[in-house]
N, CA, C and O of each residue as an XYZ file, in Angstrom:
416
protein
N     108.041     18.593    100.224
C     109.374     19.393    100.502
C     109.717     20.402     99.206
O     109.894     21.619     99.267
N     109.762     19.512     97.970
C     110.276     20.217     96.940
C     109.146     21.261     96.458
O     109.523     22.322     95.960
N     107.694     20.973     96.600
C     106.699     21.777     96.344
C     106.682     23.165     97.249
O     106.209     24.245     96.897
N     107.197     22.912     98.262
C     107.189     23.931     99.347
C     108.371     24.981     98.794
O     108.285     26.208     98.763
N     109.294     24.304     98.445
C     110.511     25.228     97.922
C     110.271     25.845     96.590
O     110.716     26.956     96.301
N     109.596     25.146     95.818
C     109.145     25.734     94.447
C     108.129     26.811     94.710
O     108.160     27.851     94.053
N     107.328     26.626     95.542
C     106.183     27.741     95.906
C     107.102     29.056     96.608
O     106.910     30.217     96.247
N     107.829     28.788     97.359
C     108.599     29.957     98.044
C     109.453     30.613     97.024
O     109.537     31.841     97.051
N     110.133     29.893     96.075
C     110.870     30.403     94.777
C     109.902     31.393     93.874
O     110.225     32.512     93.476
N     108.774     30.797     93.666
C     107.857     31.547     92.819
C     107.435     32.751     93.484
O     107.386     33.835     92.902
N     107.134     32.583     94.675
C     106.610     33.854     95.439
C     107.772     34.915     95.605
O     107.449     36.103     95.625
N     109.032     34.582     95.718
C     110.072     35.410     95.807
C     110.265     35.950     94.383
O     110.521     37.147     94.244
N     110.158     35.141     93.314
C     110.275     35.765     91.922
C     109.171     36.927     91.615
O     109.458     37.927     90.957
N     107.999     36.710     92.113
C     106.875     37.431     91.946
C     107.200     38.847     92.569
O     106.931     39.910     92.009
N     107.802     38.726     93.777
C     108.083     40.073     94.404
C     109.121     40.762     93.769
O     109.184     41.986     93.653
N     110.033     39.845     93.311
C     111.115     40.743     92.552
C     110.775     41.421     91.382
O     111.272     42.497     91.051
N     109.678     40.620     90.564
C     109.216     41.306     89.404
C     108.503     42.560     89.810
O     108.685     43.620     89.210
N     107.687     42.437     90.835
C     106.868     43.576     91.378
C     107.822     44.798     91.767
O     107.567     45.980     91.538
N     108.912     44.327     92.365
C     109.785     45.391     92.771
C     110.422     46.117     91.501
O     110.477     47.343     91.410
N     110.880     45.263     90.563
C     111.356     45.846     89.281
C     110.529     46.676     88.420
O     110.988     47.633     87.797
N     109.266     46.300     88.382
C     108.400     47.091     87.632
C     108.121     48.476     88.380
O     108.043     49.542     87.769
N     107.980     48.357     89.733
C     107.717     49.513     90.426
C     108.894     50.552     90.290
O     108.596     51.722     90.051
N     110.113     50.216     90.417
C     111.407     50.972     90.304
C     111.477     51.475     88.874
O     111.962     52.587     88.661
N     111.026     50.731     87.893
C     110.927     51.353     86.492
C     110.006     52.361     86.397
O     110.371     53.462     85.982
N     108.821     52.152     86.729
C     107.850     53.281     86.699
C     108.293     54.419     87.426
O     108.195     55.534     86.912
N     108.822     54.249     88.694
C     109.265     55.448     89.470
C     110.471     56.140     88.706
O     110.521     57.369     88.670
N     111.420     55.380     88.110
C     112.393     56.042     87.221
C     112.008     56.879     86.111
O     112.465     57.964     85.751
N     110.954     56.073     85.574
C     110.420     56.906     84.273
C     109.782     58.212     84.830
O     109.939     59.280     84.238
N     109.094     58.113     85.926
C     108.238     59.280     86.394
C     109.307     60.390     86.786
O     109.207     61.510     86.284
N     110.285     60.104     87.638
C     111.290     61.004     88.096
C     112.047     61.568     86.773
O     112.310     62.770     86.757
N     112.339     60.922     85.886
C     113.051     61.313     84.669
C     112.150     62.252     83.859
O     112.683     63.174     83.243
N     110.932     62.096     83.819
C     110.005     63.193     83.131
C     109.820     64.407     84.084
O     109.563     65.518     83.620
N     109.943     64.202     85.335
C     109.910     65.322     86.227
C     110.991     66.093     86.231
O     110.841     67.302     86.406
N     112.194     65.583     86.055
C     113.577     66.161     85.822
C     113.533     67.096     84.490
O     113.857     68.283     84.517
N     113.089     66.409     83.313
C     112.946     67.204     82.293
C     111.911     68.257     82.288
O     112.178     69.318     81.724
N     110.780     68.094     82.840
C     109.796     69.276     82.855
C     110.427     70.431     83.807
O     110.234     71.601     83.477
N     111.196     70.132     85.007
C     111.644     71.169     85.740
C     112.793     71.736     85.098
O     113.059     72.889     85.440
N     113.534     71.196     84.250
C     114.540     71.848     83.331
C     114.015     72.657     82.195
O     114.594     73.630     81.713
N     112.988     72.223     81.846
C     112.126     73.128     80.797
C     111.616     74.319     81.655
O     111.720     75.456     81.193
N     111.141     74.142     82.720
C     110.639     75.214     83.346
C     111.666     76.310     83.922
O     111.341     77.475     84.155
N     112.910     75.790     84.113
C     114.067     76.690     84.639
C     114.470     77.528     83.240
O     114.733     78.731     83.273
N     114.483     76.779     82.081
C     114.945     77.490     80.858
C     113.975     78.640     80.548
O     114.388     79.730     80.153
N     112.571     78.348     80.753
C     111.615     79.461     80.682
C     111.715     80.678     81.594
O     111.425     81.817     81.230
N     112.174     80.325     82.881
C     112.329     81.175     83.825
C     113.461     82.273     83.408
O     113.311     83.494     83.438
N     114.696     81.517     82.991
C     115.727     82.293     82.439
C     115.306     83.306     81.403
O     115.638     84.483     81.543
N     114.514     82.861     80.257
C     113.857     83.801     79.523
C     113.041     84.938     80.130
O     113.065     86.068     79.641
N     112.313     84.615     81.213
C     111.622     85.679     81.846
C     112.525     86.637     82.473
O     112.259     87.838     82.516
N     113.650     86.099     82.990
C     114.568     87.130     83.764
C     115.133     88.032     82.656
O     115.271     89.238     82.861
N     115.483     87.425     81.409
C     116.146     88.227     80.357
C     115.037     89.300     79.774
O     115.414     90.393     79.351
N     113.733     88.943     79.777
C     112.681     89.913     79.420
C     112.831     91.109     80.583
O     112.886     92.307     80.305
N     112.879     90.629     81.765
C     112.798     91.593     82.758
C     113.830     92.635     82.504
O     113.562     93.836     82.521
N     114.950     92.178     82.282
C     116.252     93.000     82.131
C     116.054     93.917     81.007
O     116.424     95.081     81.157
N     115.472     93.519     79.798
C     115.060     94.112     78.732
C     114.126     95.199     78.857
O     114.206     96.262     78.241
N     113.142     94.844     79.772
C     112.035     95.751     80.069
C     112.752     96.907     80.984
O     112.423     98.069     80.747
N     113.558     96.694     81.848
C     114.120     97.693     82.700
C     115.117     98.595     81.750
O     115.126     99.822     81.848
N     115.899     97.933     80.886
C     116.641     98.793     80.074
C     115.927     99.750     79.260
O     116.327    100.912     79.200
N     114.653     99.269     78.472
C     113.810    100.148     77.799
C     113.255    101.268     78.824
O     113.270    102.460     78.519
N     112.885    100.910     79.762
C     112.343    102.093     80.618
C     113.233    102.941     81.064
O     112.820    104.081     81.280
N     114.520    102.678     81.299
C     115.684    103.570     81.354
C     115.918    104.417     80.154
O     116.187    105.612     80.280
N     115.830    103.866     79.053
C     115.987    104.738     77.722
C     114.894    105.676     77.622
O     115.093    106.846     77.296
N     113.654    105.182     77.910
C     112.592    106.090     77.815
C     112.651    107.357     78.882
O     112.367    108.528     78.632
N     113.044    106.866     79.989
C     113.232    108.062     81.009
C     114.305    109.002     80.595
O     114.182    110.217     80.754
N     115.508    108.376     79.990
C     116.500    109.331     79.479
C     115.838    110.164     78.511
O     116.203    111.336     78.602
N     115.004    109.949     77.634
C     114.481    110.591     76.626
C     113.422    111.607     77.062
O     113.148    112.635     76.442
N     112.837    111.177     78.252
C     111.969    112.181     78.777
C     110.510    111.606     78.619
O     109.544    112.307     78.920
N     110.376    110.469     78.198
C     109.096    109.841     77.794
C     108.459    109.281     79.121
O     108.979    108.382     79.782
N     107.497    109.794     79.379
C     106.864    109.314     80.829
C     105.817    108.253     80.648
O     105.390    107.654     81.635
N     105.333    107.960     79.303
C     104.323    106.931     79.015
C     104.986    105.630     78.792
O     104.965    105.129     77.668
N     105.630    104.989     79.881
C     106.388    103.801     79.758
C     105.526    102.610     79.298
O     105.979    101.785     78.505
N     104.353    102.532     79.771
C     103.401    101.508     79.555
C     102.905    101.580     78.064
O     102.498    100.585     77.465
N     102.957    102.583     77.626
C     102.226    102.706     76.257
C     103.349    102.472     75.136
O     103.013    102.443     73.952
N     104.647    102.309     75.512
C     105.668    101.829     74.608
C     105.436    100.375     73.966
O     104.999     99.430     74.622
N     105.720    100.318     72.845
C     105.232     98.988     72.132
C     106.050     97.892     72.517
O     105.562     96.770     72.653
N     107.522     98.176     72.746
C     108.569     97.297     73.121
C     108.139     96.575     74.606
O     108.186     95.366     74.835
N     107.748     97.538     75.457
C     107.479     97.243     76.887
C     106.243     96.396     76.897
O     106.270     95.291     77.438
N     105.042     96.912     76.261
C     103.917     96.039     76.185
C     104.177     94.560     75.504
O     103.623     93.553     75.943
N     104.981     94.542     74.508
C     105.140     93.228     73.857
C     105.900     92.314     74.791
O     105.627     91.115     74.850
N     107.042     92.980     75.670
C     107.787     92.086     76.525
C     106.878     91.739     77.567
O     107.014     90.602     78.018
N     105.933     92.494     78.079
C     105.030     92.088     79.365
C     104.089     91.235     78.937
O     103.650     90.498     79.820
N     103.533     91.067     77.614
C     102.599     90.110     77.296
C     103.574     88.825     77.127
O     103.116     87.711     77.379
N     104.874     88.972     76.714
C     105.604     87.559     76.651
C     105.721     87.093     78.004
O     105.359     85.947     78.275
N     106.175     87.839     78.860
C     106.468     87.434     80.282
C     105.215     86.809     80.784
O     105.362     85.803     81.479
N     103.929     87.257     80.537
C     102.853     86.577     81.117
C     102.634     85.356     80.397
O     102.196     84.447     81.102
N     102.832     85.067     79.101
C     102.731     83.940     78.469
C     103.784     82.709     79.017
O     103.453     81.530     79.145
N     105.050     83.240     79.288
C     105.985     82.433     79.757
C     105.646     82.113     81.172
O     105.904     80.975     81.564
N     105.103     82.967     81.988
C     104.769     82.458     83.479
C     103.719     81.551     83.267
O     103.809     80.603     84.047
N     102.785     81.484     82.531
C     101.753     80.595     82.427
C     102.386     79.215     82.008
O     102.047     78.183     82.587
N     103.307     79.217     80.994
C     104.082     77.940     80.713
C     104.669     77.281     81.811
O     104.579     76.067     81.995
N     105.377     78.213     82.676
C     106.045     77.617     83.669
C     105.050     77.103     84.779
O     105.359     76.151     85.494
N     104.012     77.673     84.883
C     102.990     77.297     85.896
C     102.411     75.711     85.322
O     102.251     74.759     86.086
N     102.170     75.668     83.978
C     101.924     74.266     83.469
C     102.907     73.151     83.649
O     102.629     72.020     84.047
N     104.118     73.611     83.302
C     105.176     72.683     83.676
C     105.174     72.187     84.964
O     105.399     70.987     85.128
N     104.952     72.932     85.931
C     105.194     72.670     87.357
C     103.980     71.775     87.727
O     104.127     70.743     88.382
N     102.743     72.222     87.271
C     101.526     71.484     87.463
C     101.753     69.925     86.857
O     101.386     68.901     87.434
N     102.303     69.977     85.824
C     102.623     68.574     85.231
C     103.490     67.880     85.951
O     103.237     66.724     86.292
N     104.690     68.534     86.293
C     105.756     67.746     87.137
C     104.988     67.142     88.564
O     105.181     65.986     88.942
N     104.189     67.996     89.211
C     103.518     67.726     90.405
C     102.567     66.435     90.075
O     102.565     65.516     90.895
N     101.817     66.347     88.983
C     101.042     65.213     88.839
C     101.696     63.857     88.618
O     101.223     62.751     88.878
N     103.116     64.221     87.977
C     103.944     62.990     87.715
C     104.445     62.467     89.180
O     104.679     61.277     89.390
N     104.572     63.400     90.085
C     105.281     63.046     91.312
C     104.419     62.319     92.154
O     104.934     61.752     93.118
N     103.116     62.221     91.964
C     102.301     61.428     92.772
C     102.276     59.993     92.664
O     102.297     59.501     91.536
N     102.234     59.259     93.673
C     102.235     57.802     93.479
C     100.919     57.316     93.035
O      99.941     57.771     93.627
N     100.719     56.383     91.995
C      99.644     55.716     91.604
C      99.142     54.844     92.784
O      99.955     54.283     93.519
N      97.773     54.726     92.970
C      97.240     54.074     93.989
C      96.947     52.603     93.540
O      96.445     51.804     94.331
């Protein structure tokens, strides 16, 4: 009788340990996902600000009568930075997606 109780208690403790480890791993993964998504949103804000800057510069060039908008150094530089930031956002989202998958 005591052996049976001891066996049941050990089985229960093993299950509790497994659940605790599982929850700790999931919490760690979810925390890293949240951090990645936060970084991604900060980069998206930078992209939005660059879009605003590009728009302002285009309007300045239009007011001056300059039609070669894409030849302007500031516009080219901002567009290149937007492209780089968009790649960074994609990388963050891919990494977050890989963290969200459950290990088998």
